[in-house]
TIGUPA-913249 format. One record per residue (C-alpha): residue in three letters; residue number from 0; x, y, z. Coordinates in nm, 4 decimals, padded with zeros to 6 digits. Each point is the difference from the previous one (the first is absolute). Example, Ala and Ser with C-alpha at 12.3 -4.5 7.8 and 13.67 -1.06 7.14 Angstrom:
! residues 2
> ALA 0 01.2300 -00.4500 00.7800
> SER 1 00.1370 00.3440 -00.0660
//
This chain:
! residues 337
> MET 0 07.2353 15.1381 09.4259
> THR 1 00.1552 00.0978 00.3320
> ALA 2 -00.1835 -00.2863 00.1743
> ILE 3 00.1237 -00.2483 -00.2609
> ARG 4 00.3585 00.1182 00.0488
> HIS 5 -00.0255 -00.0145 00.3777
> GLY 6 -00.1491 -00.3474 -00.0106
> PHE 7 00.2675 -00.1359 -00.2324
> HIS 8 00.2743 00.1530 00.2120
> SER 9 -00.1426 -00.1766 00.3061
> ALA 10 -00.0334 -00.3331 -00.1832
> ILE 11 00.3549 00.0218 -00.1352
> ALA 12 00.1520 00.1022 00.3332
> GLN 13 -00.1595 -00.2878 00.1876
> ALA 14 00.0911 -00.2486 -00.2729
> VAL 15 00.3636 00.1096 00.0152
> ASP 16 00.0048 -00.1188 00.3624
> THR 17 -00.0724 -00.3534 -00.1252
> PHE 18 00.3117 -00.0248 -00.2186
> GLY 19 00.1833 -00.3123 00.1133
> ALA 20 -00.3078 -00.1778 00.1367
> THR 21 -00.2102 -00.0898 -00.3040
> ALA 22 00.2296 -00.1908 -00.2390
> PRO 23 -00.0637 -00.1690 -00.2328
> ASN 24 -00.3055 00.2279 -00.0096
> PRO 25 00.0248 00.3752 -00.0661
> SER 26 -00.0459 00.2782 00.2551
> VAL 27 -00.3398 00.1538 -00.0663
> GLY 28 -00.2157 00.2660 00.1629
> CYS 29 -00.3701 00.0823 -00.0345
> ALA 30 -00.1831 00.3066 00.1291
> LEU 31 -00.3782 00.0200 00.0186
> LEU 32 -00.1637 00.3443 -00.0253
> ASP 33 -00.3547 00.1116 00.0626
> ALA 34 -00.2000 00.2197 -00.2384
> GLY 35 00.1594 00.3121 00.1440
> GLY 36 00.3563 -00.1237 -00.0478
> ARG 37 00.0639 -00.0828 00.3653
> ILE 38 00.2262 -00.2986 00.0637
> LEU 39 -00.2005 -00.2721 00.1749
> THR 40 00.2822 -00.2510 00.0299
> VAL 41 00.3284 -00.1112 -00.1553
> GLY 42 00.0782 -00.3646 -00.0411
> VAL 43 00.3250 -00.1703 -00.0935
> HIS 44 00.0989 -00.3559 -00.0831
> PRO 45 00.1950 -00.0861 00.3155
> ARG 46 00.1688 -00.3262 -00.1066
> VAL 47 -00.0377 -00.2968 -00.2310
> GLY 48 -00.3052 -00.2137 00.0775
> GLN 49 -00.1907 00.2861 00.1590
> PRO 50 -00.2691 00.2103 -00.1706
> HIS 51 00.0950 00.2392 -00.2769
> ALA 52 -00.0144 00.3733 00.0522
> GLU 53 -00.3480 00.0429 -00.1485
> ALA 54 -00.1445 -00.2778 00.2152
> MET 55 00.1713 00.1445 00.3086
> ALA 56 -00.1400 00.3489 -00.0697
> LEU 57 -00.3520 -00.1362 -00.0520
> ALA 58 00.0199 -00.2123 00.3159
> GLN 59 00.1290 00.2925 00.2030
> ALA 60 -00.2808 00.2252 -00.1282
> ARG 61 -00.2540 -00.2699 00.0804
> ALA 62 00.1386 -00.0416 00.3528
> ALA 63 -00.0125 00.3776 00.0513
> GLY 64 -00.3595 00.0175 -00.1201
> VAL 65 00.0778 00.2281 -00.2957
> LEU 66 00.0047 -00.2406 -00.2943
> ASP 67 -00.3353 00.1278 -00.1269
> GLN 68 00.1605 00.3452 -00.0374
> ALA 69 00.2831 -00.1218 -00.2275
> ARG 70 -00.0279 00.1446 -00.3490
> VAL 71 00.3575 00.0198 -00.1326
> ALA 72 00.2851 -00.2513 00.0244
> LEU 73 00.3572 00.1085 -00.0710
> VAL 74 00.2244 -00.3026 -00.0604
> THR 75 00.3727 00.0193 -00.0695
> LEU 76 -00.0149 -00.3183 -00.2132
> GLU 77 -00.2710 -00.1344 -00.2312
> PRO 78 -00.2271 -00.2255 00.2071
> CYS 79 00.0680 -00.3678 -00.0618
> ASN 80 -00.2384 -00.1970 -00.2169
> HIS 81 00.0863 -00.3564 00.1022
> THR 82 -00.0510 -00.2329 00.2912
> GLY 83 00.3263 -00.0880 00.1737
> ARG 84 00.0491 -00.0135 00.3754
> THR 85 -00.2744 00.2646 00.0180
> PRO 86 -00.3113 00.0738 -00.2128
> PRO 87 00.0162 00.2564 -00.2854
> CYS 88 00.0067 00.3602 00.1209
> SER 89 -00.1790 00.1095 -00.3160
> GLU 90 -00.3068 -00.1967 00.1150
> ALA 91 00.0232 00.1384 00.3528
> LEU 92 -00.0100 00.3548 -00.1364
> ARG 93 -00.2821 -00.0839 -00.2452
> ASN 94 -00.2039 -00.1264 00.2904
> SER 95 00.0663 00.3098 00.2136
> PRO 96 -00.1699 00.3408 00.0123
> VAL 97 00.3027 00.1501 -00.1770
> ARG 98 -00.0934 00.1632 -00.3277
> GLU 99 00.3372 00.1232 -00.1255
> ILE 100 00.3452 -00.1649 00.0062
> TRP 101 00.3234 00.1813 -00.0702
> ILE 102 00.2918 -00.2264 -00.0842
> GLY 103 00.3624 00.1074 00.0446
> ALA 104 00.1709 -00.2639 -00.2174
> ALA 105 -00.1004 -00.2890 -00.2221
> ASP 106 00.0779 -00.3497 00.1316
> PRO 107 00.3055 -00.1397 -00.1842
> ASN 108 -00.0853 -00.3539 00.1076
> PRO 109 -00.2007 -00.1660 -00.2814
> GLN 110 -00.1514 -00.2466 00.2488
> ALA 111 -00.1663 00.2788 00.1994
> ALA 112 -00.0529 00.2728 -00.2642
> GLY 113 -00.3388 00.0984 -00.1372
> GLY 114 -00.1467 00.1525 00.3111
> ALA 115 -00.0698 00.3342 -00.1651
> THR 116 -00.1876 -00.1656 -00.2822
> ARG 117 -00.2049 -00.2093 00.2386
> LEU 118 -00.0879 00.3051 00.2118
> ARG 119 -00.1391 00.1770 -00.3112
> GLU 120 -00.2094 -00.2946 -00.1141
> MET 121 -00.3759 00.0574 -00.0182
> PRO 122 -00.2368 -00.0533 00.1629
> GLY 123 00.1236 00.1366 00.3284
> GLY 124 00.3125 00.1562 -00.1441
> LYS 125 00.1984 00.2680 00.1772
> ARG 126 00.1716 00.3142 -00.1264
> VAL 127 00.3709 -00.0783 -00.0258
> VAL 128 00.2734 00.2616 -00.0337
> MET 129 00.3630 -00.0916 -00.0715
> LEU 130 00.2562 00.2499 00.1254
> ALA 131 00.2022 -00.0655 -00.3155
> ASP 132 -00.2824 00.1699 -00.1941
> ARG 133 00.0052 00.3130 00.2145
> SER 134 00.2855 00.2408 -00.0829
> ASP 135 -00.0859 00.2046 00.3073
> MET 136 00.0710 -00.3076 00.2154
> ALA 137 00.3324 -00.0944 -00.1564
> ASP 138 00.1885 00.0420 00.3262
> LEU 139 -00.2348 -00.2392 00.1807
> ALA 140 00.0316 -00.2507 -00.2858
> ARG 141 00.3793 00.0123 00.0408
> ASP 142 -00.0328 -00.0648 00.3716
> CYS 143 -00.2241 -00.2987 -00.0628
> ARG 144 00.2487 -00.1383 -00.2541
> ALA 145 00.2780 00.0455 00.2557
> LEU 146 -00.2076 -00.1851 00.2585
> LEU 147 -00.0538 -00.2825 -00.2497
> ALA 148 00.3585 -00.0055 -00.1322
> PRO 149 00.1364 -00.2900 00.2115
> PHE 150 -00.2903 -00.2312 -00.0851
> ALA 151 -00.0101 00.1072 -00.3625
> SER 152 00.3732 -00.0656 -00.0303
> ARG 153 -00.0385 -00.3586 00.1173
> VAL 154 -00.3108 -00.0676 -00.2098
> VAL 155 00.1122 00.1666 -00.3244
> ARG 156 00.3812 -00.0306 00.0111
> HIS 157 00.0176 -00.3171 00.2116
> ARG 158 00.2423 00.1665 00.2402
> PRO 159 -00.0553 00.2107 00.3117
> TRP 160 00.0463 00.3737 00.0182
> ILE 161 00.3564 00.0434 00.1257
> SER 162 00.1109 00.2960 00.2134
> VAL 163 00.3605 00.0742 00.0879
> LYS 164 00.0758 00.1777 00.3265
> GLN 165 00.3456 00.1538 00.0285
> ALA 166 00.1471 00.2375 00.2599
> LEU 167 00.3098 00.2119 -00.0674
> ASP 168 00.1991 00.2145 00.2395
> GLU 169 00.1504 00.3413 -00.0744
> GLN 170 00.2881 -00.1632 -00.1903
> GLY 171 -00.2274 -00.2320 -00.1981
> SER 172 00.0886 -00.3088 00.2031
> MET 173 -00.2543 -00.2633 00.1100
> VAL 174 00.2117 -00.1039 00.3000
> PRO 175 -00.1165 00.1304 00.3432
> PRO 176 00.2581 00.1406 00.2446
> PRO 177 00.1690 -00.2544 00.2332
> GLY 178 -00.2370 -00.1263 00.2641
> GLN 179 -00.3119 00.1208 -00.1778
> LYS 180 -00.2595 -00.1848 -00.2068
> THR 181 -00.1193 00.3081 -00.1883
> PHE 182 00.0703 00.3660 -00.0577
> THR 183 -00.3388 00.1169 -00.1235
> SER 184 -00.2511 00.2188 00.1835
> PRO 185 -00.2957 -00.1353 00.2041
> ASP 186 -00.2387 00.1066 -00.2752
> SER 187 00.2009 -00.1878 -00.2592
> LEU 188 00.0112 -00.3064 00.2212
> THR 189 -00.3749 00.0087 00.0388
> LEU 190 -00.0439 00.0214 -00.3766
> ALA 191 00.2351 -00.2942 -00.0505
> HIS 192 -00.1945 -00.2131 00.2474
> ARG 193 -00.3322 00.1004 -00.1539
> LEU 194 00.1423 -00.1291 -00.3282
> ARG 195 00.0996 -00.3300 00.1657
> ARG 196 -00.3519 -00.0276 00.1414
> ALA 197 -00.1520 00.0645 -00.3416
> THR 198 00.1970 -00.2641 -00.1861
> ASP 199 -00.0513 -00.3731 -00.0209
> ALA 200 00.3664 -00.0932 -00.0445
> ILE 201 00.3501 00.1305 00.0594
> ILE 202 00.2966 -00.0679 -00.2287
> THR 203 00.3534 00.0319 00.1277
> GLY 204 00.3512 -00.1374 -00.0669
> VAL 205 00.2044 -00.2426 00.1990
> GLY 206 00.2722 00.2653 00.0355
> THR 207 -00.2412 00.2173 00.1972
> VAL 208 -00.0925 -00.2937 00.2216
> LEU 209 00.3642 -00.0888 00.0716
> ALA 210 00.0984 00.3606 00.0685
> ASP 211 -00.2995 00.1204 00.2058
> ARG 212 -00.2207 -00.2964 00.0951
> PRO 213 -00.3022 00.2250 -00.0635
> ARG 214 -00.3390 -00.0732 00.1569
> PHE 215 -00.2308 00.1454 -00.2684
> THR 216 -00.2846 00.0167 00.2536
> VAL 217 -00.2596 00.2766 -00.0005
> ARG 218 00.0658 00.2506 00.2756
> HIS 219 -00.0917 00.3680 00.0548
> VAL 220 -00.3496 -00.0907 -00.1294
> ALA 221 -00.2315 -00.2871 00.0855
> ASP 222 00.0092 -00.2958 -00.2384
> HIS 223 -00.3161 -00.1666 -00.1236
> GLU 224 -00.1507 -00.2268 00.2650
> GLY 225 -00.0148 -00.3672 -00.0873
> ARG 226 00.1608 00.0374 -00.3406
> SER 227 00.1571 -00.3033 -00.1643
> PRO 228 00.3815 -00.0255 00.0107
> ARG 229 00.1683 00.2654 -00.2117
> LEU 230 00.2285 -00.1483 -00.2651
> LEU 231 00.3711 00.0779 00.0244
> VAL 232 00.2117 -00.0836 -00.3041
> VAL 233 00.3777 -00.0064 00.0387
> CYS 234 00.2037 00.0083 -00.3205
> ASP 235 00.2792 -00.2477 00.0730
> ARG 236 00.1959 -00.1561 -00.2843
> HIS 237 00.2494 -00.1957 00.2130
> GLY 238 -00.2018 -00.1362 00.2921
> ARG 239 00.1440 00.2374 00.2603
> LEU 240 -00.3264 00.0768 00.1849
> PRO 241 00.0421 -00.0774 00.3735
> ALA 242 -00.2465 -00.2636 00.1213
> ASP 243 -00.0330 00.1607 00.3449
> TRP 244 -00.1075 00.3273 -00.1571
> VAL 245 -00.2606 -00.1810 -00.2072
> SER 246 -00.1339 -00.1577 00.3215
> GLU 247 -00.0141 00.3401 00.1677
> MET 248 -00.1889 00.1539 -00.2898
> THR 249 -00.2436 -00.2890 -00.0152
> GLU 250 -00.0740 00.0445 00.3686
> ALA 251 -00.0498 00.3734 -00.0677
> GLY 252 -00.2800 -00.0788 -00.2474
> PHE 253 00.1736 -00.0264 -00.3355
> GLU 254 00.0040 -00.2733 -00.2601
> VAL 255 00.3615 00.0046 -00.1201
> LEU 256 00.0766 -00.0982 -00.3594
> THR 257 00.3310 00.0047 -00.1871
> SER 258 00.0734 00.0606 -00.3647
> SER 259 00.3204 -00.0299 -00.2000
> ASP 260 -00.1495 00.2002 -00.2873
> LEU 261 -00.1232 00.3523 00.0626
> LEU 262 -00.1885 00.0085 -00.3312
> SER 263 -00.2156 -00.2976 00.1043
> VAL 264 -00.1183 00.1596 00.3248
> PRO 265 -00.2926 00.2106 -00.1338
> ALA 266 -00.1711 -00.2962 -00.1669
> MET 267 00.0591 -00.2174 00.3075
> LEU 268 -00.1690 00.2596 00.2218
> ALA 269 -00.2914 00.0462 -00.2409
> GLU 270 -00.0661 -00.3741 00.0084
> ARG 271 -00.0294 00.0331 00.3780
> GLY 272 -00.2586 00.2758 -00.0267
> VAL 273 00.2270 00.2927 00.0834
> ASN 274 -00.1372 00.3316 -00.1228
> TRP 275 00.2694 00.2334 00.1331
> ALA 276 00.3618 -00.0741 00.0863
> MET 277 00.2714 00.2322 00.1320
> ILE 278 00.3741 -00.0253 -00.0368
> GLU 279 00.2182 00.0819 00.3009
> ALA 280 00.3556 -00.0844 -00.0927
> GLY 281 00.3567 00.1231 -00.0393
> PRO 282 00.1668 00.1773 -00.2937
> ALA 283 00.0901 -00.3150 -00.1919
> LEU 284 -00.3526 -00.1424 -00.0222
> LEU 285 -00.1508 00.3431 -00.0629
> ALA 286 00.2397 00.0465 -00.2917
> SER 287 -00.1183 -00.3312 -00.1432
> VAL 288 -00.3628 00.1013 00.0502
> ALA 289 00.0600 00.3303 -00.1776
> GLU 290 00.1881 -00.1644 -00.2855
> ALA 291 -00.2778 -00.2563 -00.0505
> GLY 292 -00.2737 00.2624 00.0292
> LEU 293 -00.1824 -00.2080 00.2598
> TRP 294 -00.1368 00.2944 00.1971
> ASP 295 -00.3327 00.1821 -00.0369
> ASP 296 00.0625 00.2827 00.2445
> TRP 297 00.3198 00.0995 00.1789
> LEU 298 -00.0094 00.1836 00.3316
> THR 299 00.3247 00.1754 00.0977
> ILE 300 00.0359 00.1595 00.3403
> HIS 301 00.2821 00.2569 00.0010
> LYS 302 00.1409 00.1099 00.3312
> THR 303 00.0479 00.3765 -00.0223
> ALA 304 00.3246 00.1347 00.1425
> GLY 305 -00.0231 00.2330 00.2981
> HIS 306 -00.3629 -00.0703 00.0901
> LYS 307 -00.1187 -00.1894 00.3054
> THR 308 -00.3740 00.0608 -00.0076
> ALA 309 -00.2392 -00.2927 -00.0416
> ASP 310 -00.1007 00.0974 -00.3521
> SER 311 00.3452 00.1007 -00.1299
> ASP 312 00.0476 -00.2869 -00.2451
> ARG 313 -00.0619 00.0564 -00.3695
> ILE 314 -00.2138 -00.2713 -00.1540
> ASP 315 00.0022 -00.0746 -00.3729
> LEU 316 -00.2487 -00.2368 -00.1665
> LYS 317 00.0475 -00.1211 -00.3539
> SER 318 -00.2782 -00.2037 -00.1531
> ARG 319 -00.0710 -00.1671 -00.3337
> ASP 320 -00.3769 00.0331 00.0441
> GLU 321 -00.2566 00.1179 00.2553
> SER 322 00.1714 -00.0945 00.3228
> PRO 323 -00.1709 -00.1586 00.3030
> LEU 324 00.2962 00.1313 00.2020
> ARG 325 -00.1098 00.3518 -00.0891
> LEU 326 -00.3376 -00.0708 00.1599
> LEU 327 00.1739 -00.1437 00.3046
> ARG 328 00.2002 00.3211 00.0410
> GLU 329 -00.2998 00.2290 -00.0562
> ASN 330 -00.2593 -00.1939 00.1941
> ALA 331 -00.0920 00.1628 00.3290
> CYS 332 -00.0803 -00.3341 00.1583
> SER 333 -00.0237 -00.1022 00.3630
> LEU 334 00.3110 -00.2196 00.0159
> GLU 335 00.2041 00.2486 00.1956
> SER 336 -00.2709 00.1200 00.2387
//
């Protein structure tokens, strides 16, 4: 089982890097192993309209001349069983040399579900193993659910997964010292920008815009190349949003929307295909978010008094379910290299 674990870890880690690029599709990874458990290739779904992870893995193995050696496929999400922008992945796997498919999580989308059943169908059926049926793989099943959480939230609850990011200084204040934009460590800044990169939309309040004129761009890590404009929702009940700031943000690659009703924002974003949204705002809006229970996970960065090292901040993560932000924190990806 060591090879299965290693393969799933590789598939999950590479899929985490695609957070923020695939919406309205999920982030998915697929590892192909040979008979000895060696990883032949790992494929991911890079963005909407491009091949799914299983098709990418099979194509990569074919290009490398090792497809005939593929015996096991490890997929973080149940292979799709419908024809959309791309053909069904269940058929691609049935028509491959793969004999055994391990599935990390069932597909919550009724339009695409049924891949596991199709893969088992005789003649030509494959052996299918669901991680949910393996108690010794419970940790991997949780990771696959965390990877799927943003997509599942939109499909099942009709609202995106919503993460709050909040930074507090030694006195519990969110206000940076005069002349500074932040007071957190370089490591904390990198994490915050990885979260921005991973999300499809940002929610803020007009008070934050008026006070700070924030940019909300992805820095410290590279953003996804060629991604569609990230949505930026400003909660503004009295029409105070400066038009010149909106123009600046549009030029910076955002689609700026306004809302006079915080409670309507999640459904509005889901209708636009947003899987994961983050909230970067001041105390007033965060208090409203907390009171309404609109958050799914809440990241708090605490500046620790008397420490100046890069990793001195204390980071707390509260989550209502398996958190994709946990994977983002744990994933040893290549973004910072």
